[in-house]
C-alpha positions as CSV (number, residue, x, y, z in Angstrom):
1,M,-87.7,65.7,-15.3
2,P,-90.8,65.5,-13.0
3,G,-92.7,62.3,-13.1
4,K,-96.4,61.9,-13.8
5,E,-97.4,62.2,-10.1
6,A,-95.6,65.6,-9.9
7,F,-97.5,66.9,-12.9
8,I,-100.8,65.7,-11.4
9,A,-100.0,67.5,-8.2
10,L,-99.3,70.7,-10.0
11,E,-102.5,70.4,-11.9
12,L,-104.5,69.9,-8.8
13,K,-103.0,73.0,-7.2
14,M,-104.8,75.1,-9.8
15,K,-108.1,74.4,-8.2
16,R,-109.3,74.0,-4.6
17,I,-109.5,70.5,-3.4
18,L,-112.7,68.8,-2.3
19,V,-112.4,65.3,-0.7
20,I,-115.2,62.8,-0.4
21,R,-114.6,60.4,2.5
22,T,-117.1,57.6,2.5
23,G,-117.4,53.9,2.7
24,D,-119.7,53.8,-0.3
25,R,-117.3,53.8,-3.3
26,E,-120.0,53.6,-6.0
27,Y,-121.8,56.6,-4.5
28,A,-118.6,58.6,-4.1
29,E,-117.2,58.0,-7.5
30,E,-120.5,58.9,-9.2
31,L,-120.7,62.1,-7.2
32,A,-117.0,63.0,-7.9
33,K,-117.6,62.3,-11.6
34,S,-120.5,64.7,-11.6
35,F,-118.5,67.4,-9.8
36,N,-115.4,67.1,-12.0
37,K,-117.2,67.1,-15.3
38,N,-118.5,70.6,-14.7
39,E,-116.0,72.9,-16.4
40,D,-117.0,75.9,-14.2
41,S,-116.2,73.9,-11.0
42,F,-113.9,75.6,-8.5
43,F,-113.0,72.2,-7.0
44,E,-111.0,69.2,-8.0
45,T,-112.8,66.3,-6.3
46,L,-110.9,63.3,-4.9
47,V,-112.4,60.1,-3.3
48,F,-111.1,58.2,-0.4
49,T,-112.9,55.1,0.8
50,D,-109.8,53.8,2.7
51,Q,-108.8,55.4,6.0
52,T,-105.1,54.7,5.6
53,A,-105.0,56.3,2.1
54,Y,-106.8,59.3,3.4
55,N,-104.4,59.7,6.3
56,D,-101.4,59.5,4.0
57,Y,-102.9,62.2,1.7
58,I,-103.8,64.7,4.4
59,K,-100.3,64.6,6.0
60,G,-98.9,66.6,3.2
61,N,-101.9,68.3,1.5
62,Q,-104.3,71.0,2.1
63,I,-108.0,70.1,1.8
64,D,-110.4,72.9,1.2
65,V,-113.6,70.9,1.7
66,L,-114.0,67.5,3.4
67,L,-117.4,65.9,2.6
68,C,-117.5,63.0,5.0
69,D,-119.9,60.3,6.1
70,E,-121.2,61.1,9.6
71,E,-120.0,57.9,11.1
72,L,-116.5,58.4,9.7
73,I,-115.8,62.0,11.0
74,S,-114.5,60.7,14.3
75,E,-111.8,58.7,12.4
76,C,-110.6,61.7,10.4
77,D,-107.9,64.0,11.6
78,C,-110.1,67.1,11.3
79,N,-107.7,69.5,12.9
80,R,-105.2,69.3,10.1
81,N,-105.2,71.3,6.8
82,I,-109.0,71.5,6.3
83,K,-110.9,74.7,5.8
84,L,-114.5,73.3,5.8
85,I,-116.0,70.0,6.9
86,C,-119.5,69.0,5.8
87,R,-121.2,65.9,7.1
88,L,-122.9,63.6,4.6
89,S,-126.1,62.6,6.3
90,E,-128.7,60.0,5.4
91,V,-131.6,61.8,7.1
92,S,-133.7,64.5,5.5
93,Y,-133.2,67.1,8.2
94,A,-129.5,67.3,7.2
95,G,-129.9,70.8,5.8
96,E,-129.8,72.2,9.3
97,I,-126.5,73.6,10.7
98,T,-125.3,71.9,13.8
99,D,-122.9,73.2,16.5
100,T,-120.1,71.2,14.8
101,E,-120.0,70.5,11.1
102,P,-122.8,71.6,8.7
103,A,-124.7,68.6,7.4
104,I,-125.7,67.9,3.8
105,F,-128.4,65.4,2.8
106,K,-126.6,62.6,1.0
107,Y,-129.4,61.5,-1.4
108,Q,-130.1,64.6,-3.5
109,S,-128.8,65.8,-6.8
110,S,-125.1,66.6,-7.2
111,E,-126.1,70.1,-8.3
112,I,-127.9,70.8,-5.0
113,I,-125.1,69.2,-3.0
114,M,-122.5,71.5,-4.7
115,E,-124.7,74.6,-4.2
116,E,-124.8,73.8,-0.4
117,I,-121.1,73.2,-0.3
118,L,-120.3,76.5,-2.1
119,A,-122.7,78.5,0.1
120,R,-120.9,77.2,3.2
121,F,-117.4,77.5,1.7
122,R,-117.9,81.1,0.9
123,I,-118.8,81.7,4.6
124,A,-115.8,79.7,5.7
125,I,-113.3,81.7,3.7
126,Q,-114.8,85.2,4.2
127,P,-112.8,87.4,6.6
128,D,-114.6,88.0,9.9
129,L,-114.4,91.8,10.1
130,S,-116.7,92.2,13.0
131,V,-117.4,95.7,11.9
132,S,-120.6,97.6,11.3
133,K,-122.0,98.5,7.9
134,V,-120.4,101.5,6.2
135,T,-122.6,104.6,6.7
136,T,-123.6,105.9,3.2
137,A,-126.8,107.9,3.9
138,D,-127.4,110.7,1.3
139,K,-124.1,110.0,-0.4
140,K,-123.8,109.3,-4.1
141,I,-121.2,106.6,-4.5
142,C,-120.0,104.9,-7.7
143,C,-116.9,102.8,-8.6
144,I,-115.3,101.9,-11.9
145,C,-113.4,98.7,-12.6
146,S,-112.4,96.5,-15.5
147,P,-111.1,93.0,-16.0
148,I,-109.9,94.2,-19.4
149,G,-106.7,96.2,-19.9
150,G,-106.7,99.3,-22.2
151,S,-110.4,100.1,-21.7
152,Y,-109.7,103.6,-20.3
153,S,-111.2,102.8,-16.9
154,S,-108.9,105.2,-14.9
155,T,-109.3,108.1,-17.4
156,F,-113.0,107.6,-17.5
157,S,-113.1,107.5,-13.6
158,L,-111.4,110.8,-13.3
159,A,-113.6,112.4,-16.0
160,L,-116.7,111.1,-14.2
161,A,-115.4,112.6,-10.9
162,K,-114.8,115.9,-12.6
163,Y,-118.4,115.8,-14.0
164,Y,-119.8,115.2,-10.5
165,S,-117.7,118.0,-9.1
166,L,-119.7,120.4,-11.2
167,K,-122.7,119.4,-9.2
168,G,-121.2,119.1,-5.7
169,K,-118.1,118.4,-3.6
170,T,-116.5,115.2,-5.0
171,L,-113.8,112.9,-3.7
172,F,-111.9,110.8,-6.2
173,I,-109.6,108.0,-5.0
174,S,-107.5,105.9,-7.3
175,F,-106.7,102.3,-6.3
176,D,-104.8,101.8,-9.5
177,P,-101.1,101.9,-8.5
178,F,-100.0,102.9,-12.0
179,F,-102.5,105.8,-12.7
180,V,-101.0,109.3,-12.4
181,L,-103.2,112.4,-11.9
182,P,-102.7,115.2,-14.3
183,G,-99.9,117.6,-13.5
184,T,-98.3,115.2,-11.0
185,E,-95.4,112.8,-10.9
186,K,-95.5,109.7,-8.8
187,D,-92.9,110.1,-6.1
188,P,-92.5,107.7,-3.1
189,K,-92.0,110.8,-1.0
190,G,-95.1,112.5,-2.4
191,K,-98.6,112.4,-0.9
192,D,-100.7,109.5,-2.1
193,L,-102.8,106.5,-1.0
194,T,-99.9,104.9,0.7
195,D,-100.0,107.7,3.3
196,V,-103.6,106.9,4.0
197,I,-102.9,103.1,4.4
198,F,-100.1,103.8,6.9
199,Y,-102.4,106.2,8.8
200,L,-105.1,103.6,8.9
201,N,-102.8,101.0,10.4
202,G,-101.8,103.4,13.1
203,M,-104.9,105.4,14.0
204,Q,-108.3,106.3,12.6
205,S,-109.1,109.6,14.4
206,Y,-109.2,112.7,12.3
207,L,-108.9,110.6,9.2
208,T,-111.0,113.0,7.0
209,D,-108.8,115.9,8.1
210,F,-105.7,113.9,7.2
211,I,-107.1,113.0,3.8
212,S,-108.2,116.6,3.1
213,N,-104.6,117.7,3.8
214,L,-103.1,115.4,1.2
215,T,-105.7,115.7,-1.6
216,I,-105.0,117.4,-4.9
217,K,-107.7,120.0,-5.4
218,N,-109.3,121.3,-8.6
219,G,-112.4,123.3,-7.8
220,N,-115.0,121.0,-6.1
221,L,-112.9,118.0,-7.0
222,E,-110.4,116.5,-4.5
223,C,-108.2,113.6,-5.7
224,I,-105.9,111.1,-4.1
225,N,-103.2,109.6,-6.3
226,G,-102.6,105.8,-6.2
227,V,-100.1,104.1,-3.9
228,S,-96.4,104.6,-4.1
229,H,-95.9,101.0,-5.0
230,W,-98.4,98.3,-5.9
231,F,-97.5,96.1,-2.9
232,D,-98.9,98.7,-0.6
233,L,-102.4,97.8,-2.0
234,Y,-101.9,94.2,-1.1
235,D,-101.1,95.3,2.5
236,M,-104.5,97.0,2.6
237,S,-106.9,94.7,4.5
238,P,-110.7,94.7,4.1
239,K,-110.9,96.3,7.5
240,N,-108.6,99.1,6.4
241,M,-110.8,99.7,3.4
242,H,-113.9,99.6,5.5
243,D,-112.5,102.1,8.0
244,L,-111.5,104.4,5.1
245,L,-114.8,104.3,3.4
246,D,-116.8,104.6,6.6
247,S,-114.8,107.6,7.7
248,V,-115.1,109.6,4.5
249,C,-118.8,108.7,3.9
250,K,-119.7,109.8,7.5
251,S,-118.2,113.2,7.0
252,N,-120.0,116.2,5.6
253,C,-117.1,117.1,3.3
254,Y,-118.3,115.3,0.2
255,E,-121.5,114.7,-1.7
256,Y,-120.1,112.5,-4.4
257,F,-117.5,109.7,-4.3
258,V,-115.8,108.1,-7.3
259,F,-113.5,105.1,-6.7
260,D,-111.2,103.8,-9.4
261,V,-111.0,100.2,-8.1
262,G,-107.8,99.3,-10.0
263,I,-106.5,96.0,-8.5
264,I,-109.4,93.7,-7.6
265,G,-108.8,91.9,-4.3
266,A,-110.4,91.2,-0.9
267,A,-110.4,94.9,0.1
268,S,-112.1,95.9,-3.2
269,M,-115.2,94.1,-2.3
270,E,-115.9,96.8,0.4
271,I,-116.0,99.3,-2.4
272,F,-118.4,97.2,-4.5
273,L,-120.7,96.7,-1.5
274,I,-121.3,100.5,-0.9
275,S,-121.4,101.6,-4.5
276,E,-124.8,102.5,-5.9
277,K,-123.4,102.3,-9.4
278,I,-120.7,100.0,-10.6
279,F,-119.3,100.9,-14.0
280,V,-117.4,98.1,-15.8
281,T,-115.4,99.3,-18.8
282,V,-115.3,96.8,-21.6
283,K,-114.0,96.2,-25.0
284,N,-116.2,94.5,-27.6
285,T,-113.6,92.1,-28.7
286,P,-113.7,88.3,-28.3
287,L,-111.0,88.3,-25.7
288,G,-112.6,91.3,-23.9
289,L,-116.0,89.6,-23.7
290,R,-114.4,86.3,-22.5
291,K,-112.7,88.2,-19.7
292,L,-115.9,90.0,-18.7
293,K,-117.8,86.7,-18.6
294,E,-115.0,85.2,-16.4
295,W,-115.1,88.2,-14.0
296,K,-118.9,87.8,-13.6
297,R,-118.4,84.1,-12.9
298,Q,-115.9,84.8,-10.2
299,L,-118.2,87.5,-8.7
300,K,-121.0,84.9,-8.5
301,F,-118.7,82.5,-6.8
302,C,-118.1,85.1,-4.1
303,G,-121.9,84.9,-3.4
304,R,-122.4,88.4,-4.7
305,D,-124.9,87.8,-7.5
306,D,-126.8,90.9,-6.1
307,L,-124.0,93.2,-7.4
308,L,-124.8,92.2,-11.0
309,D,-127.9,94.4,-10.8
310,R,-125.8,97.5,-10.1
311,I,-123.3,96.9,-12.9
312,T,-123.4,99.1,-16.0
313,E,-121.2,97.8,-18.8
314,I,-119.7,100.7,-20.8
315,N,-117.5,101.0,-23.9
316,V,-115.7,104.3,-23.3
317,P,-115.2,106.3,-26.4
318,E,-111.7,107.1,-27.4
319,E,-110.9,110.8,-26.9
320,E,-107.9,111.9,-28.8
321,N,-107.3,114.8,-26.4
322,L,-106.9,112.4,-23.5
323,K,-104.4,110.0,-25.0
324,G,-101.4,112.1,-24.2
325,E,-100.8,114.7,-21.5
326,Y,-104.0,116.5,-20.4
327,D,-105.3,118.7,-17.7
328,Y,-108.6,118.6,-15.6
329,E,-110.4,121.0,-18.0
330,M,-109.8,118.7,-20.9
331,L,-111.6,115.8,-19.3
332,L,-115.0,116.9,-20.2
333,M,-114.5,117.9,-23.8
334,G,-116.1,116.4,-26.9
335,K,-117.2,112.8,-26.9
336,M,-116.3,112.0,-23.3
337,R,-118.6,114.7,-21.9
338,R,-121.6,113.6,-24.0
339,F,-121.0,110.0,-23.1
340,I,-120.9,110.7,-19.4
341,E,-124.0,112.9,-19.5
342,G,-125.9,109.9,-20.9
343,I,-125.0,107.5,-18.1
344,A,-124.0,109.4,-15.0
345,N,-127.2,110.4,-13.3
346,F,-128.1,108.8,-10.0
């Protein structure tokens, strides 16, 4: 049976690790106490005032943030298992970024210190895509997502796409690996989003022509089924997503775009960033509201508070005709159509 130390190690792995390395034990312990008492903290904070103890710890552990006294940085092995190093400075100009480690003024509130750490940590863990902004001029783009299961997000997404197709040429892409378009069967040999991902990893030229050749067409609506297997989505990098979105949005083929986000991951952020409207399907239950609150908290941690202004929370009405097998024409019957007409205008 694991000992107490093993259980502590397992518990710590559930959060990112912030290490305070300083010679001022009283200061460090008070700061760590303040960090750790915050239930919303993404970090578990550890204190090391002894160099030997610090060296022993870092040999076998990952440190996400090292908050270190300026005079002690040279003594730390800063090339090992550390994602971000911040200098604790005793001078007031410490808020400036240097050519080496960013500096944080030591004698300010723990709340402000944590805000500065989080701002720099978000930058440190963001993928460096080195790509231009997706071109979205004159395009009407929305996405649908949900942190709550059973909220009809995919069915609503397709119904919304069908509604927009009555106004202009619309592209619908499902990033939900388990959603199946009407009248189709998921087949690993069939045409779906997996083909697009493989194509992106090989070449990007003529991508819109390639996509048009594999879409399922219904009037002005063109749809791409989800991937053949869910792990294909995890192979999709943010750059893959960027290239896909940039290519289809640059083309003159479509006026409206509806993206069923499905699995929320690093690549999904590219969809959120270009969407004028973000519909979040919810259920007004205690568990549903807790999940929604947690989703928003994690969105804020990503530094994307600005996206909250684009979010419309919706409780999709249950439509009996859409619970079993249905076709495209049934999507806009009854309550669903009236509901969409009330929220869909750009």
